Steps between C-alpha positions, in 0.01 A plus 500: 500500500235398248401180666449654840292772340299227336428341834425836654258587225321167539461534871460872568359699215296292254192704593650818337388375163127525574325778308216678674328826572631559848817694571821481700526809720828664614601861585802696400767471769348190654745242631446124549708224648483132389644231724508154342595177678584211266552139606600242234618143500625325179579130456718459197738199553578674829286723727535880476333762711443876512363725762511870398336824607510811284386853558407736220434871515249643244451876448246678271679768304211608266135435442291581187171378349657182360806399697702533817875547486663318788842387622581160653810436711614182670609635841557184701575133427550203727582159348557161677517196291702208368586397134714218373652442842578867566338717759380842377452771757471877464360778715517850338500661852838336578804677368709186504247325273500784252874490481543125462561350154151351469342794680635746243286328239189524705576860607525602137121461469434728797412870495453503118197682389270414208247738349175368383154597355184355658182485298220644709238278355684168532762550766754352253851644513743563215872521581672817364845381613558190284874560513493401861423137400739484207818398681616217720314449828575291805170314452542409132343168403434219746691670790262790474204274522633321803659791693256774412798724439368660184168609633350746254499870597302558174173412353414183696549657837327829422198325333452300814404802704165506320214257449230656295177298534320465161120536496278539808667499839297269713553193712470180307614655168735274294705552187789353306797649314797360312842618375798357315855590619808365321327174393315445825116524483330595830133476584364648830153483652395754767216520746406782740450317824387802708507880517553664834509878536599543142771235509452190282645161575553309173600134466701390193568167333729479204701279264805565283633266231753520222869527429757780490874538431738625759878560551691344788878510532535588132286212377159515323240285659133424431279493807156329488272559788153427637387720782192515732447797725252607770497832677320784669493874420364780712440824325339842559204510262505882468868540402578147372812507722598159633544461871635141499569214267577135580570222256597137511627322194591136414717463193598181310722526202828412327807675366682382188865573508749358246235249381423375852157543666530587873165473684421732786223586750458819693279638778482877551313734728506878452346752735504876419369786714445851363518813714 
């Protein structure tokens, strides 16, 4: 799961690290739905693909002066891809898919609820259910990065519902932030392209470079990667709630397994809508 979370953090929620004087606004009892469509192709000795769509339900349990307590649940998952000559298909709405051997692994991630705290000032989420990520998952390691099976119901997903703009909210404003996640350093530059009826359209350009260790089929591997991203975020400037995110990423890298370097390239597009 770690490597998919790494990619998710790079593409969806790097902005949550920005410190500022604005605030993220939610109300007790408020419910949100996040629908994310992910399309990925990987060329690593042989082509691999993934098309997946996930639906998350977020509910606000409590609200105080510093934090919101929320729950996040993966309620629906559709996966269609191929890896190492095998077709991977799953639709959580189909009973026969849930009961198949492969489907049982995907289904084990569904309808499980995480509890999190969201910092009102930053929109950054902290997972209060770490035991949910402690065991084996159908998306562990490289398979998770390719299939999207281990999409995070925790901090990365919940942090993505907010984008808190630092400084003055005006068209033309630009700023940069950076973060380091498991050996990967990310730098993002943002620009407010326009503001229309309180909704800001923000363009993003980013890069991510570094190396990280991962597990795949019981083997430890080092993954080196260089990533460039472009995207757009639309956000309500009064509540800091995101309405839509879209990102495109190009990744070049290599994996070292048993002393052998295996180069790979990947192209990914992710589009999320928030209701």
